[in-house]
KOLMI-864118 format. One record per residue (C-alpha): residue number from 1; residue in three letters; x, y, z. Coordinates in steps of 0.02 Angstrom, whole numbers, plus 50000, padded with zeros to 5 digits. Each point is the difference from the previous one (the first is absolute). Layout:
residues N
 romi fiba     X     Y     Z
  NUM  ALA     X     Y     Z
...
END
This chain:
residues 190
 romi fiba     X     Y     Z
    1  MET 50000 50000 50000
    2  ASN 50142 50117 50042
    3  PHE 50075 49963 49828
    4  LYS 49840 50052 49910
    5  SER 49985 50165 50093
    6  LYS 50181 50046 49961
    7  LYS 49971 49953 49818
    8  THR 49841 50104 49995
    9  LYS 50088 50149 50080
   10  PHE 50142 49985 49875
   11  LEU 49880 49992 49853
   12  LEU 49902 50150 50063
   13  MET 50161 50098 50026
   14  ALA 50063 49954 49826
   15  LEU 49833 50050 49925
   16  PHE 50007 50167 50093
   17  VAL 50179 50033 49938
   18  LEU 49951 49958 49820
   19  LEU 49848 50114 50011
   20  PHE 50108 50141 50070
   21  VAL 50130 49979 49862
   22  PHE 49862 49999 49868
   23  ILE 49926 50162 50069
   24  LEU 50171 50084 50000
   25  TYR 50032 49940 49823
   26  LYS 49834 50071 49938
   27  ALA 50030 50165 50090
   28  PHE 50167 50031 49917
   29  THR 49978 49923 49828
   30  GLY 49873 49969 49867
   31  GLU 49834 50090 49992
   32  GLU 50013 50089 50167
   33  ARG 50170 50077 49957
   34  GLU 49937 50049 49827
   35  LYS 49843 50079 50076
   36  ARG 50106 50103 50120
   37  LEU 50111 50056 49855
   38  GLU 49850 50040 49891
   39  GLU 49931 50110 50137
   40  ARG 50166 50092 50018
   41  VAL 50054 50023 49818
   42  PRO 49866 50118 49935
   43  ALA 50027 50142 50125
   44  VAL 50133 50130 50027
   45  GLU 49942 50154 50095
   46  ASP 49824 49925 49999
   47  GLU 49979 50020 49811
   48  LYS 49912 49843 49940
   49  THR 50038 49924 49833
   50  ASP 49955 49836 49920
   51  ALA 50131 50018 49864
   52  TYR 50127 49894 50095
   53  GLN 49951 49826 50057
   54  ILE 50080 49846 50076
   55  LYS 49960 49832 49924
   56  SER 50091 49838 50040
   57  GLY 50138 50091 50091
   58  LYS 50040 50119 49856
   59  ILE 49955 50184 49973
   60  TYR 49904 50052 49846
   61  TYR 49949 50165 49922
   62  ARG 49827 50007 49921
   63  GLN 50001 50092 49833
   64  ALA 49853 50000 49879
   65  GLY 49927 49849 50090
   66  ASN 50160 49897 49986
   67  LEU 50116 49954 50143
   68  ARG 50184 50031 49966
   69  GLU 50129 49935 50122
   70  VAL 50109 50126 50090
   71  GLU 50158 49897 49980
   72  GLU 50131 49997 50137
   73  ALA 49887 50097 50121
   74  ASP 50033 49965 50183
   75  ILE 49831 49941 50062
   76  ASP 50040 50035 50183
   77  THR 50042 50185 49975
   78  PHE 49892 50039 49847
   79  GLU 49885 50152 50017
   80  ALA 49884 50078 49873
   81  ILE 50021 50189 49993
   82  ASP 49849 50028 49887
   83  ASP 49921 49919 49847
   84  HIS 50160 50016 49896
   85  TYR 50147 49999 50120
   86  ALA 50064 49880 50132
   87  LYS 50162 49967 50093
   88  ASP 50089 49870 50102
   89  VAL 50161 50003 50098
   90  ALA 50108 50003 49842
   91  ARG 49900 50073 49855
   92  VAL 49865 50119 49943
   93  TYR 49875 49938 49871
   94  PHE 49895 50087 49869
   95  ARG 49858 49879 49971
   96  ASN 50091 49832 49986
   97  PHE 50169 50070 49945
   98  PRO 50144 50049 50114
   99  ILE 50060 50179 49977
  100  GLU 50186 49982 49970
  101  ASP 50109 50082 50134
  102  ALA 49853 50083 50090
  103  HIS 50040 50046 50181
  104  VAL 49869 49910 50107
  105  GLU 50011 50110 50155
  106  SER 49980 50167 49912
  107  PHE 49880 49948 49860
  108  GLN 49847 50113 49977
  109  VAL 49856 49990 49878
  110  ILE 49957 50165 49915
  111  ASP 49860 49928 49893
  112  GLU 49972 49848 49889
  113  LYS 50124 50063 49871
  114  TYR 50138 50073 50111
  115  ALA 50092 49950 50157
  116  LYS 50165 50047 50081
  117  ASP 50126 49950 50131
  118  ALA 50157 50079 50070
  119  LEU 50098 49957 49843
  120  ALA 49885 50020 49849
  121  VAL 49831 50046 49926
  122  TYR 49909 49859 49910
  123  CYS 49872 50010 49862
  124  SER 49894 49874 49907
  125  ASP 49948 50019 49820
  126  ILE 49927 49880 49875
  127  SER 50167 49923 49949
  128  VAL 50086 49990 50170
  129  TYR 49919 49949 50163
  130  LYS 50110 50109 50113
  131  LYS 50159 50087 49954
  132  PRO 50105 50135 50083
  133  ILE 49988 50172 49921
  134  LYS 50178 50049 49959
  135  GLY 50051 50159 50090
  136  ALA 49839 50022 50101
  137  ASP 50029 50060 50179
  138  PRO 49901 49892 50122
  139  LYS 50018 50127 50141
  140  THR 49906 50136 49906
  141  PHE 49894 49898 49879
  142  GLU 49812 50033 50019
  143  LYS 49838 49994 49906
  144  VAL 49941 50168 49932
  145  GLY 49835 49939 49929
  146  GLY 49929 49911 49849
  147  ASN 50145 49912 49913
  148  PHE 50130 50124 50063
  149  TYR 50133 49973 50134
  150  LYS 50153 50100 50046
  151  ASP 50161 50002 50098
  152  LYS 50124 50141 50031
  153  GLU 50069 49990 49822
  154  ASN 49863 49942 49881
  155  VAL 49816 49978 49962
  156  TYR 49949 49823 49950
  157  GLU 49859 49921 49904
  158  ASP 49978 49823 49935
  159  CYS 50156 49933 50088
  160  HIS 50123 50127 49929
  161  VAL 50045 50183 50002
  162  SER 49860 50101 49921
  163  GLU 50017 50037 49815
  164  ILE 49955 50181 50032
  165  PRO 50173 50081 49995
  166  ASN 50076 50094 50148
  167  LEU 49859 49980 50124
  168  ASP 50041 50076 50169
  169  PRO 49949 49875 50136
  170  GLU 49999 50132 50136
  171  THR 49864 50105 49915
  172  PHE 49914 49861 49901
  173  GLU 49812 49981 50025
  174  ILE 49850 49930 49912
  175  VAL 49877 50134 49942
  176  ASP 49865 49880 49939
  177  GLU 49987 49835 49907
  178  ASN 50067 50080 49840
  179  MET 50127 50126 50066
  180  VAL 50155 50005 50112
  181  LYS 50113 50146 50041
  182  ASP 50162 50051 50082
  183  LYS 50100 50162 50012
  184  ASN 50046 49984 49815
  185  GLY 49823 49992 49931
  186  GLU 49841 49902 49974
  187  TYR 49993 49837 49902
  188  ASN 49855 49912 49915
  189  ILE 50004 49814 50039
  190  GLU 49851 49938 49898
END
């Protein structure tokens, strides 16, 4: 009789240990881990986005109804900034593409087309997903309005220095949707 009670106690203890191990396993892997990550990924500064998603332990960007993998993203540090930008411990991403040489700690979104960090100003156009604008000063780069941006040296539109010659960034302003001006004159932009 003593043998049976020891055997029963042992079996109950083994069953309890197996149940405990199973609960720990489920808490730190599989669906529970993915659910916790899915809850965390969409928000940075409480801005919700459904553009970035976690499926099967990988991060995806949703574009035109299709999921595109954000390759090499660090799932444990990945954060969505908004519907177009995200970052992890090592990289900044525009949609599902890493922005080459972007500085993670100082990266700021200006709008969907432009962003900057301590080292460069980045722009997206139809042919290139994000590229640095050669010569743009990230410290003074800002949006003026419409398609116009400026820094201390230049006025920019469509990812390059404006084609209007000799614009003065210090006095540049938008008059209306068809006209801009600076200290040198007024310019029709139709």
